[in-house]
N, C-alpha and C positions, 0 to 999 in steps of 0.2 A: 246917750248919743253913740252912734257907731264909731269904731276906731277910725282914726284919720288914715286915709289911703295915700297920704303924702309919702309915707315910708314904703320901701319895696315890700312886696307881698311875702317874700321868704323871711324877712326880718320880723314881720308881724306874726307870722305863723311858721316858726322854724320846723315844727314837726311835719309840715306839708312841703318843706323845701325839696326841690329836685336834687338828685344826687349830683355831686360835682362832676364836671366834664372829665372824661378820661382821655389820656393821650397815648395809652398803650404801655406806659412804663409801670413797673411794679412799685408798690408803695415802699417807702423805706422800712427796714426791719424794725420791729418793735423791741422794747427794752428786754423783754424776756428772751426773745430770739437772739439778740446780741449777746446776752449773758450766757445762754446755752452754747452758742458758737464759741465764745471765748473759753468756757469750761471744757468743751470738747477739744479745742486746740491744745489746752494745757495737758489734758489727759493723753492726747496723742503724742505730745512731746515727752511726757513721762514714760509712756510705753516704749517709745523709740530709745530713750536713754537706758531703760532697764534691759531692753533687748540687746543693745550694744554691750552693756556691762556683762550680761549673761554670756554673750558670744566671746568676749575677751576672757572671761573666767574659764569657759570650756576649752579655749585654745591653750591657756596657761596650764590647765589640768592635763590636757593631752601631752603637752611638752614635758611636764614633770613625770608623767607616766612612762613616756618613751625614754626619758633620760634614766629613770630607775631600771627599766627593762634592759637598756644598753649596758648600764653599770653591772647588773647581775650577769648578763651574758659575758662581759669582759672578765668578771671574777671567776665565773665557771670555766672559761677558756684558759685562764692563767693558773688554775689549780695544778698541783703536782699530779702527774698521772701515775697510777699504780703500775708496778712492774707487770709485764705480761707473763703469766704463768700458765703453762699448758696443763689443763686439767684432763684433757682427753688424749688418748693415745692416737698417734698418727695412723692413717689408714694403712692396712697391710699392703705391702708391696707384692706384686705378683711373683711367685717363684718361677725361676726359669724352667721352661718346659724341656724335657729331655729331647734332644734332636736325634734323629735316626740316621 
């Protein structure tokens, strides 16, 4: 006997069912998409944290380098200066010309 048609057609033959009506809204994200989005957010947060840490390290390094440079300059400036010794003879003074 043929199947009873008291049930709706799409329940009797689900492979022939029409697609569900769309209202223009996107479907909710699937599990894999949600997981990838969460993983990407975690990676972005880690990149941000490492970038900030690297920036702080570079600023600290620059500060240490400038402090060392300043200290060396101060040491160089505070060293005892050698006596000035003339090693060259002074330029000859012009001899007075005889006046007539």
